[in-house]
C-alpha positions in Angstrom: 26.6 228.7 258.3 29.6 227.9 260.5 29.5 226.2 264.0 32.0 225.9 266.7 32.8 222.4 267.6 32.4 223.3 271.3 28.9 224.7 270.7 28.0 221.6 268.7 29.2 219.2 271.5 27.4 221.3 274.2 24.1 221.0 272.3 24.6 217.2 271.8 25.4 216.9 275.6 22.2 218.7 276.6 20.1 216.6 274.3 21.6 213.3 275.7 21.2 214.5 279.2 17.6 215.3 278.7 17.1 212.1 277.0 18.8 210.0 279.7 17.0 212.1 282.4 13.6 211.3 280.7 14.5 207.6 280.7 15.3 207.5 284.5 12.1 209.4 285.3 10.0 206.7 283.6 12.1 204.0 285.2 11.3 205.5 288.6 7.5 205.9 287.8 4.9 203.1 287.6 5.0 199.7 289.4 8.5 198.3 289.2 7.6 194.6 289.3 5.8 192.2 286.9 2.6 191.3 289.0 2.0 188.5 286.7 5.3 186.7 287.4 5.0 183.4 289.6 7.7 184.9 291.7 5.8 188.1 292.4 5.8 188.8 296.3 2.2 189.4 296.5 1.4 191.5 299.5 -2.3 193.0 300.0 -5.0 193.9 302.4 -7.9 191.7 301.9 -11.4 193.3 302.9 -14.5 191.0 302.7 -16.8 194.0 301.9 -16.4 197.8 301.3 -19.5 199.8 301.3 -19.8 203.0 299.5 -22.7 205.4 300.8 -23.7 206.8 297.3 -22.6 205.7 293.9 -23.9 208.0 291.1 -23.8 205.9 287.9 -24.0 209.1 285.8 -20.8 210.5 287.4 -18.8 207.9 289.1 -16.6 205.1 288.1 -15.6 201.7 289.6 -14.4 202.2 293.4 -15.2 205.8 293.4 -16.7 207.6 296.4 -17.0 211.2 297.6 -14.5 212.2 300.2 -15.2 214.4 303.2 -14.5 217.5 301.2 -17.1 216.6 298.6 -14.6 215.6 295.9 -14.7 212.2 294.1 -11.9 210.0 294.8 -11.0 206.4 293.7 -9.9 203.5 296.1 -6.5 202.3 295.0 -7.9 198.6 295.1 -8.8 195.6 292.9 -12.2 193.9 293.5 -11.5 190.2 293.7 -15.2 189.3 294.0 -16.9 186.2 295.5 -16.6 182.7 294.5 -19.7 183.0 292.2 -17.9 185.9 290.4 -20.0 188.6 291.8 -18.1 191.8 292.6 -20.8 194.1 293.7 -23.9 193.9 295.8 -27.0 196.3 295.8 -30.5 196.3 297.1 -33.6 197.4 294.9 -35.2 199.5 297.7 -31.8 201.4 298.1 -31.8 202.8 294.4 -32.6 206.2 293.6 -33.9 206.4 290.2 -36.4 208.7 288.2 -38.1 205.5 286.9 -39.4 204.6 290.4 -40.9 208.2 290.9 -42.7 208.6 287.5 -46.0 207.1 288.2 -48.3 208.3 286.9 -47.0 210.1 283.9 -48.8 213.1 283.1 -48.1 214.9 279.8 -48.5 218.5 281.1 -45.9 218.0 283.7 -42.9 218.4 281.2 -40.4 216.7 283.3 -41.7 217.9 286.7 -43.4 214.9 288.0 -45.3 216.6 290.8 -48.3 213.9 290.6 -46.7 210.9 292.0 -47.6 208.2 294.2 -44.7 209.1 296.5 -46.7 212.3 297.6 -48.6 210.8 300.8 -51.2 213.5 300.2 -52.4 212.0 296.9 -53.7 209.0 298.7 -57.1 208.5 300.3 -57.3 206.2 303.3 -60.2 204.2 304.8 -60.9 202.5 308.2 -57.7 203.6 309.9 -54.9 202.9 307.5 -52.2 205.4 307.1 -49.9 206.8 304.4 -46.6 208.6 305.4 -43.9 210.1 303.5 -40.6 208.2 304.6 -37.9 209.6 302.4 -34.6 208.1 303.5 -36.1 205.2 305.4 -34.5 202.6 303.1 -31.3 204.6 302.5 -30.2 208.2 302.2 -31.5 210.0 299.1 -34.2 207.3 298.3 -37.9 208.6 298.3 -40.6 206.2 299.8 -44.0 206.2 301.5 -45.2 203.8 304.2 -48.5 202.3 304.1 -49.6 200.8 307.5 -52.6 199.5 309.2 -53.8 201.1 312.5 -52.7 198.2 314.6 -56.3 196.8 315.3 -57.0 194.9 311.9 -58.9 191.7 312.9 -60.2 188.7 310.8 -62.7 189.7 308.5 -61.8 193.6 308.4 -60.0 195.6 306.0 -58.0 198.9 305.8 -57.0 200.6 302.5 -55.2 203.2 300.9 -56.3 204.4 297.4 -54.3 206.3 294.7 -56.8 207.6 292.1 -54.3 209.5 289.7 -53.8 206.8 287.1 -55.7 207.3 283.8 -54.9 204.4 281.5 -57.6 203.9 278.9 -56.0 201.4 276.4 -54.1 198.1 276.5 -54.5 197.5 280.1 -53.7 193.9 279.9 -50.3 194.6 278.3 -49.1 196.8 281.2 -47.2 195.7 284.3 -47.9 196.0 288.0 -44.4 196.9 289.1 -43.7 197.1 293.1 -40.3 197.9 294.7 -40.2 198.0 298.3 -40.2 196.4 301.8 -42.5 194.2 303.7 -41.8 195.9 307.1 -44.3 193.7 309.1 -46.7 191.0 308.5 -49.0 189.5 311.3 -50.0 186.1 311.4 -52.8 185.6 309.0 -52.5 189.0 307.5 -52.8 189.5 303.7 -51.8 192.8 301.9 -53.3 193.2 298.5 -52.0 195.6 295.9 -55.1 196.1 293.4 -55.4 197.7 290.0 -58.9 198.8 289.3 -60.7 199.9 286.1 -63.7 202.4 286.1 -66.5 200.1 286.2 -65.5 197.9 289.1 -63.2 195.1 287.8 -59.8 194.7 289.3 -56.8 192.5 289.4 -54.5 192.0 292.5 -51.2 190.6 293.7 -50.8 189.8 297.3 -48.3 189.5 300.2 -49.4 186.4 302.2 -47.3 184.1 304.5 -49.4 181.1 303.5 -48.9 181.6 299.7 -46.3 180.2 297.3 -43.8 183.1 296.6 -43.5 181.8 293.0 -47.0 182.2 292.1 -48.0 185.0 289.5 -50.1 186.8 291.9 -47.8 186.8 294.8 -45.5 189.7 295.6 -43.9 188.1 298.8 -44.7 185.6 301.6 -42.6 187.1 304.4 -41.1 190.2 305.7 -38.3 191.3 303.5 -36.4 194.3 302.2 -35.7 194.8 298.5 -38.7 193.0 297.3 -39.3 193.3 293.5 -42.5 192.2 291.8 -43.4 192.7 288.1 -46.3 191.1 286.4 -48.3 191.8 283.5 -51.9 192.6 284.3 -53.2 190.3 281.6 -51.7 187.4 283.6 -53.8 188.1 286.7 -57.3 186.9 287.4 -59.9 189.6 287.0 -62.2 189.9 289.9 -65.0 192.5 290.9 -68.5 193.6 289.8 -67.7 195.1 286.3 -68.0 193.5 282.9 -65.4 190.8 283.6 -62.6 192.5 281.8 -60.0 195.1 283.0 -60.6 197.8 280.4 -58.2 200.5 281.8 -56.5 201.7 285.1 -58.4 204.2 287.0 -57.0 203.6 290.4 -54.4 201.7 292.4 -55.2 200.6 296.1 -53.3 198.8 298.9 -55.6 196.8 301.3 -54.6 195.2 304.6 -56.9 192.3 305.4 -57.5 190.1 308.4 -54.3 191.3 310.6 -52.1 194.1 310.6 -49.2 194.8 308.2 -46.9 197.6 307.0 -45.3 198.2 303.7 -42.7 200.6 302.3 -42.9 201.4 298.5 -40.0 203.0 296.7 -41.1 202.0 293.2 -44.6 201.6 291.9 -46.0 201.6 288.3 -49.1 200.2 286.4 -48.4 202.0 283.0 -45.3 200.5 281.5 -45.5 197.7 279.0 -42.0 196.3 279.9 -40.3 195.4 283.0 -37.3 197.1 284.8 -34.0 195.3 284.6 -32.3 195.2 287.7 -29.0 193.5 286.3 -27.6 190.2 286.0 -27.3 188.2 289.3 -24.5 185.5 289.6 -26.5 182.3 290.4 -25.5 178.4 290.4 -25.6 176.9 286.8 -28.2 174.2 287.1 -27.3 173.1 283.7 -24.2 171.3 284.8 -23.2 168.9 287.6 -20.4 170.9 288.7 -21.7 172.7 292.0 -18.9 175.4 291.4 -20.3 176.6 288.0 -22.2 179.9 288.1 -24.0 181.8 285.4 -25.8 185.0 285.0 -29.5 185.5 285.5 -31.4 188.7 284.8 -33.3 190.0 288.0 -36.9 190.9 287.3 -38.6 189.6 290.5 -37.4 189.2 293.9 -40.0 188.0 296.5 -37.5 187.3 299.3 -35.7 190.6 298.8 -32.2 190.9 299.8 -29.2 192.0 297.8 -28.5 191.3 294.1 -24.9 190.1 293.8 -23.6 190.9 290.2 -20.2 191.0 288.4 -20.8 194.7 287.4 -23.6 197.1 286.4 -23.4 196.4 282.7 -26.7 194.3 282.5 -28.7 196.9 284.5 -31.4 198.3 282.1 -31.5 201.7 280.5 -33.8 203.0 283.3 -30.9 202.7 285.8 -28.1 204.4 283.6 -28.1 207.5 285.7 -29.3 206.0 289.0 -27.6 206.7 292.3 -27.1 203.3 294.2 -27.0 203.7 298.0 -25.0 201.3 300.2 -23.2 199.7 297.2 -21.0 196.9 298.3 -17.8 195.8 296.8 -16.9 192.1 297.5 -13.7 190.9 298.6 -11.7 193.9 297.9 -7.8 193.6 297.7 -5.4 196.5 298.3 -2.5 195.3 296.4 1.1 196.8 295.9 0.4 197.1 292.2 -2.8 199.1 292.7 -0.9 201.9 294.3 2.8 202.1 293.0 3.5 205.3 294.8 3.3 203.2 298.0 6.0 200.8 297.1 9.8 201.0 297.3 11.6 198.4 295.1 15.4 197.9 295.2 17.6 195.5 293.5 21.1 194.9 295.0 24.0 192.5 294.3 23.8 189.3 296.2 27.5 188.8 296.6 27.1 187.8 300.2 24.9 184.9 299.2 26.6 182.5 296.8 24.5 181.2 293.8 22.1 184.2 294.2 23.2 187.1 292.0 20.4 189.4 293.2 18.7 190.7 296.5 15.2 192.0 296.0 14.1 194.6 298.8 10.5 195.4 298.7 8.8 198.0 301.2 5.1 198.6 300.9 3.8 201.4 303.0 0.1 202.3 302.9 -3.1 202.6 305.1 -6.7 202.0 304.0 -8.6 205.2 303.3 -11.5 206.4 305.5 -14.3 208.8 304.8 -17.9 209.3 305.9 -19.0 207.7 302.8 -17.0 204.6 303.3 -18.0 201.7 305.5 -15.3 198.9 306.1 -15.7 195.3 306.8 -13.2 193.0 308.2 -9.6 193.5 306.9 -6.6 191.4 307.1 -3.0 191.7 305.9 -2.0 188.9 303.7 1.4 188.0 302.4 1.7 185.3 299.9 4.9 183.2 300.0 6.5 183.2 296.5 9.8 181.7 297.4 11.3 178.8 299.4 11.6 179.7 303.1 15.3 180.0 303.2 15.2 182.6 300.3 13.9 185.2 302.8 16.4 187.3 304.4 13.8 189.5 306.1 10.0 189.3 306.3 8.5 191.7 308.7 5.8 194.3 309.2 5.0 197.4 311.6 1.6 198.9 312.3 0.3 202.3 313.4 3.7 204.0 312.5 2.1 207.3 311.8 4.5 209.9 310.2 7.6 208.0 311.3 10.0 207.4 308.4 10.4 203.7 307.6 14.2 204.0 308.5 13.3 205.5 311.8 10.9 202.7 312.9 12.3 201.3 316.1 13.4 197.6 315.9 11.1 196.8 318.7 8.1 197.9 316.7 8.6 195.4 313.8 6.8 192.1 313.8 8.8 189.2 312.5 7.0 186.9 310.1 9.9 184.6 309.1 8.6 182.1 311.6 5.3 182.0 309.7 7.0 180.9 306.5 6.2 177.4 305.1 5.6 176.0 301.6 5.7 178.1 298.5 2.4 179.5 297.5 1.1 179.5 301.1 -0.6 182.6 302.4 0.5 184.2 305.6 -2.1 186.2 307.5 0.1 188.8 309.1 -2.7 190.8 310.9 -6.4 189.8 311.1 -7.5 193.0 312.8 -6.3 195.6 310.4 -7.6 199.0 311.3 -8.4 201.6 308.6 -6.5 204.8 308.4 -3.7 203.0 310.3 -0.3 203.2 308.7 1.2 199.9 308.0 4.8 199.0 306.6 5.7 195.6 305.2 9.3 194.9 304.3 10.6 191.8 302.4 14.3 191.2 301.4 14.6 188.0 299.2 17.5 186.1 297.5 16.7 185.9 293.8 18.1 183.8 290.9 18.9 185.4 287.6 15.9 183.9 285.8 13.7 185.0 288.6 15.1 188.5 288.4 14.3 188.6 284.8 10.8 187.3 285.3 10.2 190.0 287.9 11.1 192.9 285.6 8.2 195.3 284.8 6.5 194.6 281.4 6.9 197.4 278.8 4.5 198.3 276.0 5.9 199.5 272.8 4.9 200.2 269.2 4.6 202.8 266.7 6.8 205.9 267.1 8.0 204.6 270.5 9.5 201.3 269.2 8.6 197.9 268.0 7.5 194.9 270.1 11.1 194.0 270.8 11.9 197.3 272.5 13.0 196.8 276.2 13.4 200.4 277.4 9.9 201.8 277.0 9.0 204.8 275.1 11.8 207.2 276.3 14.4 204.7 275.8 13.3 204.4 272.2 13.1 208.3 271.9 16.6 208.3 273.4 17.9 206.1 270.9 16.1 207.9 268.0 17.7 211.2 269.2 21.1 209.4 269.5 20.9 208.1 265.9 20.0 211.6 264.6 23.0 213.1 266.4 25.2 210.7 264.8 23.6 212.0 261.3 24.3 215.5 262.5 27.9 214.8 263.3 28.3 213.0 260.1 26.9 216.1 258.3 29.4 218.4 259.9 32.3 216.0 259.4 32.7 215.3 263.1 32.0 211.7 263.2 34.4 209.0 262.0 33.4 207.9 258.7 33.5 204.5 257.5 35.8 203.5 254.5 
């Protein structure tokens, strides 16, 4: 087969053009600085708490939320976490999960648990107590009931609500009384008792009582609280009543309000399980060391004081919660960093000829806004700039807010806020704005004189290996591919006798 030299050179030129264009495309994509370099000009918006209305663990990942169009989006940010290492906060009474609703379990239901304690009509009341369906009272999507006294309970009197659907006939002592909910009101002198009764008059109970020690085995809580968790094995509770002195089964569960008025909301109740629900690993002070700054993980099984559980992540939540929806999920100390949204950052390197001893000028422009949606609730947000260089290195440091759709180059000089007067020591943090408004467009500009070694340290890191090149590759996958193509072309030229042969 014969080839015209012009045809061959045209093919070679096209291949090289494609290869070089691909290399430029990669160079322009991704984050164009090394965020791990000491000299990296860290610029970020810091938010003390970002709350997501609904987090479905079965379909959502970290920092995802449902936007106003019903689509799942991801917040371009990094969860820095609290000093303890906690990054998320959630409350037990704001978890929507099947496990909370599945009491009692009836074999014939085949997944449709219509016989549930959460149906107020399944309860029988006495002496004025009421049971109400209050779905959504603790959080959207969370089912609950409210058990309340009449408002006229006095010393020595009792009002009650009884649920007679359980039918446990074996191993009663191995099963757990599990309660998740809120103590909404607790009048002075009042006691709320959650009782588990068998068929011949014996019962055990756990109480809510302001005069009791909250750490006692039979105490659910001793104050008003939201997010109360109680789980205790029935065999560890004292048997009372008029039967044979032993708890032979579970025939009914009741809630009694004694001596004064009280109201409780229940989202989770069970007396059938032989194991506890695992609510995750909370970050707590490590008492095994003398360092007050040390923290460790502690599995949450009980929470008499209620409140939020602060954990590093969801990994240690039990299997029962693998498909749970967590309402009002809080992410702690969220940083909206430049490297989290490379498309919002413009990086330009120019020669520093105008500045002796500084071969490079780094020009960084960060333009972004904090996202808003019905399912997002924002806390306090500040704009922070880390001073990575000596003050005299900064040619320019400024920002503009509420610029809307105005192109960065068209922002009036009077709209820029100069930060150069706030420069101080290296590694200090400048709070440029402590009243950042979500959905307001911000632009931060920095122009910095940079030494050669600093320029080199700030170059983006490249991953390599396999077909794309070895660990020493500096140009990324498309550079390696370009070199591979070039090598092949040289061989092709040699084959056709067009390349200069060595002696």
